[in-house]
C-alpha angles and dihedrals in degrees: 000000000000125000111217122217089247095053111126135188091255092059093051102058146332119261116291129060114042100177131027121175120176131190093343113184129178121192125181123197113232112182106304093338135083118231111204108205099169122034113194103319117193123188141154128192127191134204113287092009124135118205130178128200119197131189143133122284113281098023094112106268095131092041090055093046091052091051095046089049092051092244091119136021125238122234088234137356144068132278128188127176104193101328096321117115094223095189092059092061121097118242096266095046092045091052091049092047092048092051092053102038108027128060123197131206114183132191090252106049094224094208117167105250097212094057131074124247090259093050092047092053091050093049098098089052091048090051090050090047089237098114096119109112093001099108094081089053091048089052092047092051093050088050090049090055091047098256104108088120093054101054096121097041119109122224093261088061094051132078121245091258092049092050090051090051089052087052090052090052090049090053090056101044095097093047093243118192091216127050119187121194125190112200090322094178097036094112098038132096119250096264094048090046092054091048092050092047092052090048092054091052092048093048094050089056097041096046095033091231132146113244123198115186126191107204148152089212109105091186090059092046091051091051095057128082095258136002137195140183129228121206133159089000095303128110124218105192127178 
């Protein structure tokens, strides 16, 4: 299946389920043995919904997030974002689809140090060659995350919490239906963490996006719409 440049959210699916993953397995070969990291994961996310998944380090949270975000492929299983069979896309089309429909927020903000906050937020649009007219949205997003006074500052001039908020704005620039966050507050102090957690909940509602957060923070998990726990490659989700 090929995603045309003109493909929009509205042509992909009616409102409702944003993400559907079914029977997702991931097996790595280690020497002469198979290491099964994910064992039949099933998950659905809807518009405006916030979901947290907790679990110890090494149980497969990041692996699952990478698969759900089309950064990696499962050994077996199905993955739909809207009504698009993401696993049926070739590498180029999958990368293009991912850039337009999935936003990522990682534990380490991964901002480009030589660019300003505004330029970093606009980077996905620049990569997709859709930067025309995007600067007002980038400014609005930075204002939404409380950084309208820091537009021209580079990452080295921002605090850790401010850099993470820039990363959140960057994840939203393309108006993705799905936002995936991997330990987004793992390197922040308690006050900055609380502020970021509140921001994620507000943005999910304001932008009507589905947020999936991988976290060790049980307080964050309890504050979202649903939470689940992954252990031994299996997901128990409310």
